[in-house]
C-alpha positions in Angstrom: -27.0 25.1 -15.2 -26.9 25.9 -18.9 -26.7 23.9 -22.1 -23.1 25.1 -22.4 -22.3 23.4 -19.1 -24.1 20.2 -20.2 -22.1 20.1 -23.4 -18.9 20.8 -21.6 -19.6 17.8 -19.3 -20.3 15.6 -22.3 -17.0 16.7 -23.8 -15.0 16.1 -20.7 -16.4 12.6 -20.1 -15.9 11.8 -23.8 -12.3 13.0 -23.5 -11.5 10.9 -20.4 -13.1 7.8 -22.0 -11.0 8.4 -25.1 -7.9 8.2 -22.9 -9.1 4.9 -21.5 -9.6 3.5 -25.0 -6.1 4.6 -25.9 -4.4 3.3 -22.8 -5.4 -0.3 -23.5 -4.8 -0.2 -27.2 -1.1 -0.8 -27.1 -0.7 -2.6 -23.8 0.0 -6.3 -23.3 -1.4 -8.7 -20.6 2.1 -8.8 -19.1 2.2 -5.0 -18.9 -1.3 -4.6 -17.4 -0.5 -7.2 -14.7 3.0 -5.9 -13.9 3.6 -5.1 -10.3 6.6 -2.9 -9.7 7.0 -4.1 -6.1 5.0 -5.1 -3.0 2.7 -2.3 -1.9 2.3 -1.0 -5.5 -0.9 -1.7 -7.4 -0.7 -3.0 -11.0 -2.4 -1.2 -13.9 -5.0 -3.9 -13.7 -6.2 -2.4 -10.4 -6.6 1.1 -11.7 -8.4 -0.1 -14.8 -10.7 -2.5 -12.9 -11.5 -0.1 -10.1 -12.2 2.9 -12.4 -14.1 1.2 -15.2 -16.2 -0.9 -12.8 -17.0 2.3 -10.9 -18.1 4.0 -14.1 -20.2 0.9 -14.9 -21.9 1.1 -11.5 -22.4 4.9 -11.9 -24.3 4.4 -15.2 -26.1 1.2 -14.3 -27.8 2.2 -11.1 -28.4 5.9 -11.0 -29.0 6.4 -14.7 -30.2 3.1 -16.1 -31.8 1.4 -13.1 -30.3 -1.9 -13.9 -27.6 -4.3 -12.7 -24.0 -3.5 -13.6 -22.7 -4.6 -17.0 -20.0 -6.5 -14.9 -22.5 -8.6 -13.1 -25.1 -9.0 -15.8 -22.4 -10.2 -18.3 -20.5 -12.5 -16.0 -17.3 -10.5 -16.8 -15.3 -11.6 -13.7 -15.3 -15.2 -15.2 -14.7 -14.1 -18.8 -11.7 -11.9 -17.8 -10.4 -14.3 -15.2 -9.9 -11.5 -12.6 -8.0 -12.8 -9.6 -9.6 -10.4 -7.1 -13.3 -9.7 -7.9 -13.7 -6.7 -5.7 -14.1 -3.0 -6.5 -11.2 -1.9 -4.3 -12.9 1.0 -2.5 -12.9 -0.6 0.9 -10.2 -3.3 0.5 -6.6 -2.8 1.5 -3.7 -2.2 -0.9 -2.3 -5.5 0.4 -5.4 -7.3 -0.9 -5.8 -5.4 -4.2 -2.2 -5.6 -5.2 -2.9 -9.2 -6.2 -5.5 -8.3 -8.8 -4.6 -9.7 -12.3 -6.4 -10.3 -15.5 -6.1 -13.7 -17.3 -7.7 -12.5 -20.6 -6.9 -8.9 -21.5 -8.9 -9.1 -24.8 -12.0 -10.0 -22.7 -11.1 -7.0 -20.5 -11.0 -4.7 -23.5 -14.4 -6.0 -24.6 -15.9 -5.3 -21.2 -14.3 -1.8 -21.1 -15.6 -1.0 -24.6 -19.1 -2.0 -23.5 -19.0 0.2 -20.4 -17.7 3.2 -22.3 -20.4 2.7 -25.0 -23.1 2.7 -22.3 -21.7 5.8 -20.8 -21.6 7.5 -24.1 -25.3 6.7 -24.7 -26.3 8.0 -21.3 -24.2 11.2 -21.7 -25.5 11.9 -25.1 -29.0 12.1 -23.7 -28.2 14.3 -20.7 -30.4 17.3 -19.9 -30.1 20.0 -17.3 -33.2 18.5 -15.6 -31.6 15.0 -15.4 -28.4 16.4 -13.9 -30.3 18.3 -11.3 -32.1 15.1 -10.0 -31.4 14.5 -6.3 -30.4 10.9 -5.6 -29.8 11.4 -1.8 -30.4 14.5 0.4 -27.0 13.8 2.0 -24.3 11.3 1.6 -24.4 8.4 4.1 -21.7 8.0 6.8 -19.8 5.3 4.7 -19.3 7.9 1.9 -18.2 10.8 4.1 -14.5 10.0 3.6 -14.7 10.0 -0.2 -13.6 12.8 -2.6 -17.2 13.4 -3.5 -18.0 14.4 0.0 -15.5 17.2 -0.3 -17.2 18.4 -3.5 -20.8 18.4 -2.3 -20.1 19.2 1.3 -23.5 19.0 3.2 -25.6 19.4 0.1 -27.7 16.9 -1.7 -26.1 14.2 -3.9 -27.3 14.7 -7.5 -26.8 12.9 -10.8 -24.5 15.7 -11.8 -22.3 14.7 -8.8 -22.2 11.1 -10.0 -20.8 12.2 -13.3 -18.4 14.8 -12.0 -17.1 12.8 -9.0 -17.3 9.1 -10.0 -16.8 9.4 -13.7 -14.9 12.5 -14.8 -12.7 13.4 -11.8 -12.2 9.8 -10.6 -11.2 8.9 -14.2 -8.6 11.7 -14.2 -7.1 10.5 -10.9 -6.7 6.9 -12.1 -5.5 7.9 -15.5 -2.6 9.5 -13.8 -1.8 6.2 -12.1 -2.1 4.3 -15.3 0.2 6.8 -17.1 2.8 6.3 -14.4 2.4 2.5 -14.6 2.7 2.7 -18.4 6.1 4.5 -17.9 7.3 1.8 -15.6 6.6 -0.9 -18.3 8.2 1.2 -21.1 5.1 2.7 -22.6 4.3 6.4 -23.3 1.7 8.6 -21.7 -1.7 9.2 -23.2 -1.3 12.9 -24.0 1.6 15.3 -24.7 
């Protein structure tokens, strides 16, 4: 790994987080909670799932502390109707997620992104090389990250690449589509 790679990773994570800042800046509570039809997840799901995943990715592996979500009691502040991450839950369950207070959501999201920026600013090659698990456990074998690392060890680099950067891109695509359905524009040209 080189310093150029570390800087590239910082820039990519900074860019994806900028898109998440932009995507909530012009959205209303009605738009974030809009459900096109049964079986389709609202934007609230994509935001909650991804930002809470980023929160967990920073809190545990990098900071060794509880998630910002739990520590700050954000479920109650936001009034989220389904307080689950959505990784193991069904679409039928998660399609009911809604926010009661979108301004509270924006505050939570801003806090998560600021924590991530702080962690990413201090990254070193040595930190990224740290092994968290010699191999992913069985319950993680069906995840995208398992395709990336194959049978190799799970490192802090993989947390950032898989659960922050690449995961963020995937859900931003969903959000951009959802924004189009409620009459808003995409995040980039």
